[in-house]
C-alpha positions in Angstrom: 0.0 0.0 0.0 1.5 3.4 -0.9 1.7 6.0 1.8 1.4 9.8 1.7 4.4 10.4 3.8 6.7 8.5 1.4 6.0 11.4 -1.0 4.9 14.1 1.5 3.8 17.2 -0.3 4.0 15.6 -3.7 0.7 15.5 -5.5 1.4 13.4 -8.5 -1.4 11.3 -10.0 0.1 7.9 -9.2 0.7 8.5 -5.5 -2.8 10.2 -5.2 -4.5 7.2 -6.8 -2.6 4.7 -4.6 -3.4 6.7 -1.5 -7.1 6.9 -2.1 -7.2 3.2 -3.1 -5.7 2.5 0.3 -8.2 4.9 2.0 -11.1 3.0 0.4 -9.8 -0.3 1.8 -9.7 1.3 5.3 -13.2 2.7 4.8 -14.5 -0.8 4.0 -12.8 -2.2 7.1 -14.4 0.6 9.2 -17.9 -0.3 8.0 -17.2 -4.0 8.7 -16.4 -3.5 12.4 -19.0 -4.3 15.1 -18.2 -1.6 17.6 -16.2 1.5 18.3 -13.6 -0.3 20.3 -12.8 -2.5 17.4 -12.3 0.6 15.2 -9.9 2.1 17.7 -7.9 -1.0 18.5 -8.0 -3.1 15.3 -7.6 -0.4 12.6 -5.0 2.0 14.2 -2.0 0.3 12.7 -3.5 0.2 9.2 -4.5 3.9 9.3 -1.0 4.9 10.6 0.5 2.9 7.7 -1.7 4.6 5.1 -0.9 8.1 6.3 2.8 7.2 7.1 2.3 8.5 10.6 3.9 7.2 13.8 0.9 7.3 16.1 -2.9 7.6 15.9 -5.5 8.6 18.6 -9.2 8.5 18.0 -11.3 10.4 20.5 -15.1 10.0 21.0 -17.3 12.8 22.3 -18.8 11.6 25.7 -22.5 11.6 26.4 -22.3 14.9 28.4 -20.7 16.6 25.3 -18.2 18.3 27.7 -15.3 15.9 27.2 -13.7 13.7 24.6 -12.2 10.3 25.5 -9.9 7.7 23.9 -9.3 4.2 25.1 -5.6 3.2 24.9 -4.2 -0.3 25.4 -1.5 -0.3 28.2 -1.0 -4.1 28.2 -2.4 -7.4 26.9 -5.5 -7.2 29.1 -5.5 -3.6 30.4 -7.0 -0.5 28.9 -6.5 3.2 30.0 -8.9 6.0 29.1 -7.6 9.4 28.2 -10.1 12.3 28.7 -9.8 15.9 27.5 -12.2 18.8 28.0 -13.9 20.1 24.8 -12.1 23.5 25.0 -9.5 25.6 23.4 -6.7 24.7 25.8 -5.7 21.5 24.0 -5.3 20.6 20.3 -7.8 17.8 20.2 -10.2 19.7 22.5 -10.1 22.7 20.1 -10.9 20.6 17.1 -13.8 19.0 18.9 -15.1 22.5 19.9 -14.7 24.3 16.6 -15.0 21.4 14.1 -11.9 22.8 12.3 -9.1 20.7 11.0 -5.5 21.6 12.3 -2.2 20.7 10.5 0.5 21.6 13.0 4.2 21.6 12.0 5.7 21.5 15.6 3.5 20.9 18.6 6.2 22.4 20.9 6.2 25.7 19.0 4.2 27.9 21.3 3.9 30.7 18.7 2.3 28.3 16.2 -0.2 27.2 18.8 -1.0 30.7 20.1 -1.7 31.8 16.5 -4.5 29.3 16.5 -5.8 30.1 20.0 -4.3 32.2 22.8 -5.4 29.5 25.3 -4.0 26.5 23.5 -1.2 24.5 25.1 0.5 21.2 24.2 0.3 18.7 27.0 3.9 17.5 27.4 3.4 15.1 30.4 3.2 12.0 28.2 6.2 12.9 26.2 8.2 13.6 29.4 7.2 10.3 30.9 7.8 8.1 27.8 10.7 10.0 26.1 8.7 10.2 22.9 8.7 13.6 21.1 5.7 14.9 19.2 6.4 17.1 16.2 3.8 17.2 13.4 0.1 16.8 14.2 -2.8 16.4 11.8 -6.1 16.6 13.7 -9.5 16.5 12.1 -13.1 16.4 13.4 -15.2 13.2 13.1 -18.2 15.1 11.9 -21.6 14.0 10.5 -21.8 14.7 6.8 -25.6 15.5 7.3 -25.7 18.1 10.1 -22.0 18.7 10.9 -22.4 17.3 14.5 -18.9 16.5 15.9 -18.9 12.9 17.3 -15.1 12.7 17.8 -11.6 13.6 16.8 -9.0 11.8 14.8 -5.4 12.7 15.6 -2.3 11.7 13.6 1.2 12.3 15.1 4.6 12.7 13.4 5.2 12.0 9.7 7.9 9.4 9.0 9.9 11.8 6.9 9.8 14.7 9.4 7.9 17.0 7.1 4.5 18.6 7.6 1.5 16.4 6.7 0.7 16.9 3.0 -2.4 18.3 1.3 -3.3 14.7 0.2 -3.2 13.7 3.9 -5.5 16.6 4.8 -8.0 15.6 2.2 -7.8 12.0 3.2 -8.2 12.6 6.9 -11.3 14.7 6.3 -12.9 11.9 4.3 -11.9 9.4 6.9 -13.5 11.6 9.6 -16.8 11.5 7.7 -16.6 7.7 7.4 -15.9 7.3 11.1 -18.8 9.7 11.9 -21.2 7.4 10.0 -19.8 4.4 11.8 -19.9 6.0 15.2 -23.6 7.0 14.8 -24.6 3.5 13.7 -22.7 1.8 16.5 -23.9 4.1 19.1 -27.5 3.5 18.3 -27.1 -0.2 17.8 -24.8 -1.1 20.6 -23.9 1.6 23.0 -27.3 2.7 24.2 -29.2 -0.4 25.3 -32.4 0.0 27.3 -31.2 -2.2 30.2 -27.8 -2.7 31.7 -27.6 -6.4 30.5 -29.1 -5.9 27.1 -25.7 -5.7 25.6 -25.3 -9.4 26.3 -28.1 -10.0 23.8 -26.4 -7.8 21.2 -23.2 -9.7 21.7 -24.9 -13.0 21.2 -24.2 -14.2 24.7 -27.9 -14.6 25.6 -31.3 -14.5 23.9 -34.0 -12.2 25.1 -35.9 -15.2 26.5 -32.9 -16.4 28.4 -32.3 -13.0 30.0 -35.9 -12.7 31.0 -35.9 -16.2 32.5 -32.6 -15.5 34.3 -34.0 -12.3 35.8 -37.0 -14.2 37.2 -34.9 -17.0 38.5 -32.5 -14.7 40.3 -35.3 -12.8 41.9 -36.9 -16.1 43.1 -33.6 -17.3 44.5 -32.8 -14.0 46.2 -29.4 -13.5 44.4 -28.0 -10.9 42.1 -28.7 -11.3 38.4 -25.0 -10.9 37.7 -24.2 -13.9 40.0 -26.9 -16.0 38.4 -25.6 -15.3 34.8 -22.1 -16.2 35.8 -23.0 -19.4 37.6 -25.7 -20.8 35.2 -24.7 -19.4 31.8 -21.0 -19.5 32.5 -20.5 -15.9 31.3 -17.2 -14.2 32.0 -17.0 -11.0 34.1 -15.6 -9.3 31.0 -18.8 -10.1 29.0 -20.9 -8.5 31.7 -18.5 -5.6 32.1 -18.7 -4.8 28.4 -22.5 -4.7 28.6 -22.4 -2.4 31.6 -19.9 -0.1 29.8 -22.2 0.3 26.8 -25.3 0.9 29.0 -23.7 3.6 31.2 -21.5 5.1 28.5 -18.3 4.9 30.6 -15.3 2.5 30.3 -15.3 -1.0 31.9 -12.4 -1.5 34.3 -11.6 -5.2 35.0 -9.9 -6.4 38.2 -6.1 -6.2 38.0 -3.8 -7.9 40.5 -1.0 -5.5 39.8 -2.9 -2.4 40.8 -1.0 -0.2 43.4 -3.1 0.6 46.5 -3.7 4.4 46.7 -3.3 4.7 50.4 -3.5 8.5 50.4 -7.0 8.2 48.8 -8.1 5.4 51.1 -7.0 6.8 54.4 -10.4 8.5 55.1 -12.5 5.6 53.8 -13.6 2.5 55.8 -14.2 -0.9 54.3 -17.8 -1.1 55.5 -18.7 2.3 53.9 -17.1 1.4 50.6 -19.0 -1.9 50.4 -22.2 -0.1 51.2 -21.7 2.9 48.8 -20.2 0.8 46.0 -17.6 3.3 44.9 -13.9 3.1 45.3 -11.0 5.5 44.3 -8.4 3.8 42.2 -5.8 6.4 41.3 -5.3 10.1 40.6 -3.7 11.1 37.4 -3.7 13.9 34.8 -7.2 13.0 33.7 -8.6 13.3 37.2 -9.6 11.0 40.1 -10.5 7.6 38.7 -13.5 6.1 40.6 -14.6 2.5 40.3 -18.3 2.0 40.6 -21.0 -0.7 40.0 -23.7 2.0 39.4 -22.3 5.3 38.2 -25.7 7.0 38.0 -26.2 6.4 41.7 -22.7 7.6 42.6 -23.0 10.7 40.5 -26.5 11.6 41.7 -25.5 11.3 45.4 -22.5 13.7 44.9 -20.7 11.9 47.8 -17.5 11.6 45.8 -17.3 15.4 45.4 -17.9 15.8 49.1 -15.2 13.4 50.1 -12.7 14.7 47.5 -13.8 18.3 46.9 -10.6 19.4 45.0 -10.6 16.4 42.6 -12.2 16.0 39.2 -13.9 12.5 39.4 -13.7 10.3 36.3 -15.9 7.1 36.5 -15.4 3.6 35.3 -17.8 0.7 35.8 -17.1 -2.9 36.9 -19.0 -6.0 37.9 -20.1 -6.6 41.4 -17.8 -9.6 41.8 -14.8 -7.6 40.5 -15.7 -4.7 42.8 -15.6 -7.1 45.8 -12.2 -8.3 44.6 -10.9 -4.7 44.4 -12.2 -4.0 47.9 -10.4 -7.1 49.2 -7.3 -6.2 47.4 -7.2 -2.6 48.8 -8.5 -3.3 52.3 -7.0 -6.8 52.8 -8.4 -9.8 54.6 -10.0 -9.0 57.9 -7.4 -9.4 60.7 -7.0 -8.5 64.3 -4.6 -5.7 63.6 -6.6 -4.3 60.6 -5.9 -4.0 56.9 -3.0 -2.0 55.7 -5.4 0.7 54.4 -7.2 0.9 57.8 -3.9 1.2 59.6 -2.6 4.0 57.3 -5.9 5.9 57.7 -5.1 6.2 61.5 -1.7 7.7 60.9 -1.5 11.5 60.9 0.0 12.9 57.7 1.9 16.1 58.4 2.6 16.8 54.7 6.3 16.8 55.3 8.7 15.9 52.6 10.2 13.0 54.6 13.4 14.7 55.7 15.1 12.9 58.6 14.3 14.5 62.0 15.2 13.6 65.6 11.6 12.4 66.1 12.1 9.4 63.8 12.6 7.0 66.6 9.5 8.1 68.5 7.5 8.1 65.2 8.8 4.6 64.5 7.4 3.4 67.8 4.0 4.8 67.0 1.5 2.0 67.5 -0.1 2.4 64.0 3.3 2.4 62.3 4.2 -0.8 64.2 1.0 -2.3 62.9 1.7 -1.2 59.4 5.1 -2.9 59.2 3.7 -6.0 60.7 0.8 -6.0 58.2 3.3 -5.6 55.3 5.2 -8.7 56.4 2.1 -10.7 57.0 0.7 -9.8 53.6 4.0 -10.7 51.9 4.0 -14.1 53.6 0.3 -14.8 52.8 0.8 -13.8 49.1 3.8 -16.1 48.8 6.3 -13.3 48.3 10.0 -14.1 48.7 11.2 -10.5 49.2 9.9 -7.1 50.3 11.5 -4.0 48.8 11.1 -0.7 50.6 12.0 2.1 48.1 12.0 5.7 49.4 11.9 8.5 46.9 13.0 12.1 47.2 10.9 15.2 48.1 7.2 14.6 48.6 7.1 11.5 46.5 5.6 8.4 48.2 7.7 5.5 49.4 7.0 2.5 47.2 6.8 -1.0 48.6 7.0 -4.0 46.2 6.9 -7.7 46.6 8.9 -10.2 44.6 6.4 -13.0 43.7 7.4 -15.9 41.4 10.6 -14.1 40.6 9.1 -10.8 39.5 8.5 -7.6 41.4 4.9 -6.4 41.7 3.6 -3.2 43.3 2.1 -3.6 46.8 1.5 -0.2 48.4 2.8 3.4 48.5 3.3 5.1 51.8 3.2 8.9 52.2 6.6 10.6 52.2 6.2 11.7 55.9 6.7 8.1 57.0 9.8 7.5 54.9 12.3 7.7 57.7 10.2 6.3 60.5 9.3 3.3 58.4 13.0 2.4 57.8 13.9 3.2 61.4 11.2 0.8 62.6 12.6 -2.0 60.5 16.1 -1.3 61.8 14.8 -1.5 65.4 13.2 -4.8 64.7 16.6 -6.3 63.6 18.8 -4.5 66.1 20.7 -2.4 63.5 22.3 1.0 64.2 19.5 3.5 63.5 21.9 6.5 63.5 24.1 4.9 60.7 22.6 6.0 57.3 25.8 6.2 55.2 26.8 2.5 55.2 25.0 -0.7 54.2 23.9 -2.9 57.1 22.7 -6.5 57.4 20.4 -8.0 60.1 17.7 -10.5 60.8 14.2 -10.2 62.2 12.7 -13.1 64.2 9.1 -12.1 63.5 7.5 -14.2 66.2 8.7 -11.5 68.6 6.5 -8.9 66.8 3.7 -10.8 65.0 1.7 -14.0 64.6 4.1 -15.8 62.2 7.0 -17.9 63.1 9.3 -16.7 60.3 12.6 -15.1 60.0 13.5 -12.2 57.7 17.0 -11.4 56.4 17.3 -7.6 56.1 19.7 -5.5 54.1 19.8 -1.7 54.1 21.5 0.2 51.2 22.1 4.0 51.3 20.7 5.7 48.2 21.0 9.2 46.8 19.5 12.1 48.8 20.5 10.7 52.2 17.8 7.9 52.0 18.0 4.2 52.5 16.4 1.3 50.7 15.5 -1.8 52.6 15.2 -5.3 51.2 13.7 -8.1 53.4 13.9 -11.7 52.4 11.4 -14.0 54.0 12.9 -17.2 55.4 10.0 -19.5 56.3 11.0 -22.4 58.5 9.3 -24.8 56.1 9.5 -28.5 55.6 11.6 -29.8 52.6 9.9 -30.7 49.4 9.9 -34.5 48.6 12.4 -35.3 45.9 9.6 -36.3 43.6 8.1 -32.8 43.6 11.2 -31.0 42.4 10.0 -31.2 38.8 12.9 -33.3 37.6 12.5 -35.2 34.3 12.1 -38.9 34.7 15.7 -39.6 33.5 17.2 -36.9 35.7 15.3 -38.2 38.7 16.6 -41.7 38.3 20.2 -40.5 37.7 20.1 -38.2 40.7 18.8 -40.9 43.0 21.5 -43.2 41.9 24.2 -40.5 42.4 23.2 -39.4 45.9 22.7 -42.9 47.0 26.5 -43.5 47.1 28.1 -43.9 50.6 30.7 -41.2 50.0 31.8 -38.6 47.5 30.9 -34.9 46.8 27.9 -33.5 45.0 27.3 -29.9 44.0 24.1 -27.9 43.2 24.9 -24.8 41.2 23.0 -21.7 40.0 22.6 -18.0 40.7 21.0 -16.6 43.9 17.3 -17.4 44.2 17.4 -20.4 41.8 16.3 -22.9 44.5 19.7 -24.5 45.3 19.0 -24.8 49.0 15.5 -26.3 48.4 17.0 -28.9 46.1 19.7 -29.8 48.7 17.2 -30.2 51.5 15.0 -32.4 49.2 18.1 -34.6 48.6 18.9 -34.7 52.3 15.3 -35.6 53.0 15.5 -38.6 50.7 18.6 -40.0 52.6 17.6 -38.9 56.1 17.2 -42.2 58.0 17.5 -42.9 61.7 20.9 -44.6 61.1 22.4 -41.6 59.3 24.1 -38.7 61.0 23.7 -35.5 58.9 25.3 -32.2 59.8 24.5 -29.0 57.9 26.3 -25.6 58.0 24.0 -22.9 56.5 23.7 -19.1 56.3 20.9 -18.7 57.1 19.0 -21.9 58.1 16.0 -21.5 55.8 14.5 -25.0 55.9 14.4 -27.3 59.0 13.8 -31.0 59.1 13.8 -33.5 61.8 16.9 -35.7 62.1 19.3 -33.0 60.8 21.8 -31.3 63.1 21.8 -27.8 61.6 24.4 -25.1 62.4 23.9 -21.4 61.7 27.0 -19.7 60.5 27.9 -16.6 62.4 31.0 -14.8 60.9 30.9 -12.0 63.5 31.5 -14.7 66.2 34.2 -16.4 64.2 31.9 -19.2 63.2 32.5 -19.4 59.4 32.1 -22.3 57.0 35.7 -23.7 57.3 35.5 -23.6 61.1 32.1 -25.3 61.2 33.3 -28.0 58.7 36.4 -28.8 60.8 34.2 -29.3 63.8 31.9 -31.6 61.8 34.8 -33.9 61.0 35.4 -34.4 64.7 31.7 -35.1 65.3 31.3 -38.5 63.6 29.3 -37.5 60.5 27.9 -39.6 57.7 26.7 -36.7 55.6 27.8 -33.1 55.6 25.9 -30.3 53.8 27.7 -26.9 53.4 25.5 -24.0 52.4 28.1 -22.6 50.0 31.7 -23.2 48.9 33.1 -19.9 47.8 36.8 -20.3 48.7 39.7 -22.7 48.4 39.8 -23.6 52.1 36.1 -24.6 52.2 36.4 -26.7 49.1 39.6 -28.4 50.3 37.9 -29.4 53.6 34.9 -30.7 51.7 37.0 -32.7 49.3 39.1 -34.1 52.1 35.9 -35.2 53.9 34.5 -36.8 50.8 37.8 -38.8 50.3 37.7 -40.1 53.9 34.4 -41.8 53.6 31.8 -39.0 54.0 29.0 -37.9 51.7 29.3 -34.1 51.1 26.8 -31.8 49.5 27.3 -28.1 48.7 26.2 -25.2 46.4 28.2 -23.1 43.9 27.4 -19.8 42.2 28.1 -21.0 38.6 26.2 -21.0 35.4 26.4 -24.6 34.3 27.5 -28.0 35.4 30.7 -28.2 33.2 31.6 -24.6 34.2 31.5 -25.7 37.9 34.2 -28.3 37.3 36.5 -25.8 35.7 35.8 -23.2 38.5 36.7 -25.7 41.2 39.9 -26.7 39.4 40.8 -23.0 39.1 40.5 -22.7 42.9 43.5 -25.0 43.1 41.9 -28.4 43.6 44.0 -31.4 42.8 42.4 -32.8 39.6 43.1 -36.4 40.6 41.6 -36.2 44.1 38.7 -34.1 42.8 37.9 -36.6 40.0 38.0 -39.5 42.5 35.5 -37.7 44.8 33.0 -36.2 42.3 29.6 -37.8 42.2 27.9 -35.2 40.1 26.9 -31.5 39.5 23.3 -30.4 39.2 22.8 -26.9 37.7 19.3 -25.4 37.9 17.1 -22.4 37.2 13.6 -21.5 38.1 11.2 -20.5 35.3 7.7 -19.2 35.7 5.0 -21.9 35.4 1.9 -21.2 33.2 -1.3 -20.8 35.2 -3.2 -24.0 34.9 -6.6 -22.2 35.2 -6.2 -19.8 32.2 -3.4 -21.0 29.9 -4.6 -21.2 26.3 -3.8 -24.3 24.2 -2.9 -24.2 20.5 -1.3 -26.5 17.9 2.0 -24.9 16.7 2.9 -24.7 13.0 5.6 -27.0 11.8 7.9 -24.0 11.5 7.6 -23.3 15.2 8.4 -26.9 16.1 11.4 -26.7 13.7 12.6 -23.6 15.4 12.3 -25.3 18.8 14.3 -28.2 17.4 17.0 -25.9 16.1 17.4 -24.3 19.5 17.4 -27.7 21.2 20.1 -29.2 18.9 22.4 -26.1 19.1 24.2 -27.6 22.2 24.5 -31.0 20.6 26.5 -30.0 17.5 29.8 -31.2 19.0 28.5 -34.6 20.0 29.4 -37.7 17.9 25.9 -38.3 16.4 25.7 -34.7 15.1 29.2 -34.8 13.8 28.5 -38.0 11.8 25.0 -37.3 10.5 23.3 -34.1 11.8 20.0 -34.5 9.8 19.5 -38.0 11.0 20.2 -37.0 14.6 17.7 -34.2 14.4 15.0 -36.4 13.0 15.5 -38.9 15.7 15.0 -36.3 18.3 11.8 -35.0 16.6 10.5 -38.6 16.3 11.1 -39.0 20.1 9.2 -35.8 20.7 6.2 -36.9 18.7 6.0 -40.2 20.5 6.3 -38.5 23.9 4.5 -35.2 23.5 2.4 -35.5 20.4 -1.2 -36.8 19.9 -2.3 -39.7 17.8 -1.8 -37.6 14.7 1.7 -36.5 15.7 0.6 -32.9 16.5 2.0 -31.0 19.4 0.0 -28.9 21.9 1.6 -25.8 23.3 0.2 -23.2 25.6 0.1 -19.4 25.8 -0.3 -17.2 28.9 -3.6 -15.5 29.2 -4.1 -14.0 32.7 -6.8 -14.3 35.3 -7.6 -13.4 38.9 -5.7 -16.4 40.1 -2.3 -15.5 38.5 0.0 -12.7 37.5 0.1 -12.1 33.7 -0.7 -15.8 33.0 1.9 -17.3 35.3 1.5 -18.8 38.7 4.4 -20.5 40.6 7.7 -21.7 39.2 9.2 -24.9 38.1 12.8 -26.1 38.0 15.0 -26.5 34.9 17.8 -28.9 35.5 21.2 -29.9 34.0 22.6 -33.0 35.7 26.2 -34.0 34.9 27.2 -37.3 36.5 30.8 -38.0 37.5 31.3 -40.9 35.1 34.6 -42.5 34.2 34.8 -40.4 31.0 34.1 -37.2 32.8 36.6 -38.0 35.5 39.3 -38.7 32.9 38.7 -35.3 31.4 38.9 -33.7 34.8 42.3 -35.3 35.4 43.4 -33.9 32.0 42.0 -30.4 33.0 39.9 -30.4 29.9 38.1 -27.4 28.6 34.4 -26.7 29.3 33.4 -27.5 25.7 35.0 -31.0 25.9 33.3 -31.7 29.3 30.0 -30.5 27.8 30.2 -32.7 24.7 31.1 -35.8 26.7 28.3 -35.3 29.2 25.8 -34.7 26.4 26.9 -38.0 24.7 26.3 -39.7 28.0 22.7 -38.5 28.3 22.9 -35.1 30.0 20.5 -32.4 28.9 21.4 -28.7 29.2 19.2 -26.3 31.1 17.8 -24.9 27.8 17.1 -28.4 26.5 15.3 -29.4 29.8 13.3 -26.1 29.5 12.3 -26.9 25.9 11.1 -30.3 26.9 9.0 -28.7 29.6 7.6 -26.3 27.0 6.5 -29.3 24.9 5.0 -30.8 28.1 2.8 -27.6 28.5 4.3 -26.5 31.8 5.9 -23.2 30.6 6.6 -21.3 27.4 9.8 -20.6 25.5 9.9 -16.9 26.6 10.3 -17.9 30.2 13.0 -20.5 29.3 15.0 -18.0 27.4 14.8 -15.5 30.3 16.6 -17.9 32.7 18.8 -20.0 30.3 21.8 -18.4 28.6 24.2 -20.2 26.3 
């Protein structure tokens, strides 16, 4: 399709004909759409391509005819609404007010804007936030060809050649505006103005009129809400009902989102009982105004309660279902507990509007009963949500302190605390772990035994880090004294499981688990220890910290300040008649040497290493100065592992991949095998053998594979819930030991291990993709070559 910007300003016949041919195709697409949202979301890219513009925004005049709004996708399942007043102070607002088309050369040129209207300004907030720079703007009214009524505005931004939009583009955008006006008028009458709030379900083909009438009667007889009856008996989704509500009330539908940040400053004067009764809830305040979530906007607007509670704010309403409103209330106010929800606690704290500068009163403020409750509630919520870490991140000036949780390996927003509690919050955490509250210039480490302060018997490892502006970040890692996972639940492949059991079943030798911090090494070691933990076995462990406890183990907490480091503890173990020794980490030559000595004198030794792969671990240990012959004699094996996000079992979407996608997976799988003997002799035959094995194991009766895509639901985060292990198990075979004695390179060790049946981390991940447990994106995130 030819584009106007490729010949911006040139009006030759060929380019003109090509452009208007493309415009006709877009016009046909517009008339084929079913609703306004489809026009906005589905045709934007095609319109931008036609006009050779970078970006497109389509605004719709709201029912009140005082504002225009545009719905913008901010993620796969989230939509944000941009609203502007119909007035001269913005470019799009001016066009909606006057019905005139504007062709602006530089939106940042104030003289050009003031020549149009003395009140006009370009809103730079979005550019400043995103780094995108608007230059050219072609803005036209979406006006009815019959009576000239403005129904919306179409706005094109930035030509791809940097010149002003051409005369052809002006003519084309005016025609497109008339086409959109006809489409808007038809869609509004057909779909956006139903007579009852659920009539949109009929228009969408979700129900018949008879079914809706019957459902209404049945819900009334049973004494339950019609929405609940429709979801339970007709299996409708909340989004189906939300779409119908949106069209009935004429405002956007806002689905429940797990990643929404709690606006504590907006909630501090609201109680849970009132919100549940009034059925309105503030979500956030932005440049558009105060976003209010409601189940019945007409009732909320008529009561004017929102304006009374927030007199200085401009309320902007969005509608949701009753079920999703209840979820949002639970998300913001928490589960009822003895010490109250985090929002209730914060509402009882007095906000003095300070900028959070450190004062001598920090210690007394940190001892405030409500602040004590707030810190306790943060820790309890993190534990109940399955978070591994809590990040407290103060920001300068009057910006709020952000608190985030790390869940399933990703950081998600939790709450924002007013700036006046920045220093007292950090001081309270320091008091809990006995750190020096006056020292703000150096990092500090400590531990919180939470049973002294709250209802949970957990320990938190605390690290403070000084940041710019004299502030301190705090990171707390939750160390639950949990039971070890059974070996069968580690997610090992069948082959790796059998080989691992055989390796750790030996009476003596040394076995390593390697991987980066947070990859589950300690969990795996304790699962292995659990499998060999019998009444006739003495097992000593040296850990820092002790994260997992199990009966039968004698566990020692390393304390470097007291002189109790890993080498010291290990020497004491050798005098304490051990059968098995587990060392939390081997990071220096002395620790490795003692472990190697123990393994050669009849003990079974386990430890962890911070290395990327199993073959690299061997070379790293040899580089530490280990004798290659002693080390080869002692080595039982090395297990490298990573944690990848697991697809949510409730919402993942199945599909049959094309042959090209499977071939791409096969290429990636075979990349590590190129130096093995089968691939050196006949690579094509080796590839086909692997593909045949895949079809037998993962394919259906027709040989087709079933893969899955993340979707996202209320039970997960972005389509993922929980994590699964990816493993690379290299056994200390005779061939591997011979290479160790020769100080072989990593590539030689890898090729030999692969020929003996080892699978790399990436290969194990690809097999788990084929098994429907995760997707390739997550495997690539954690597996590097």
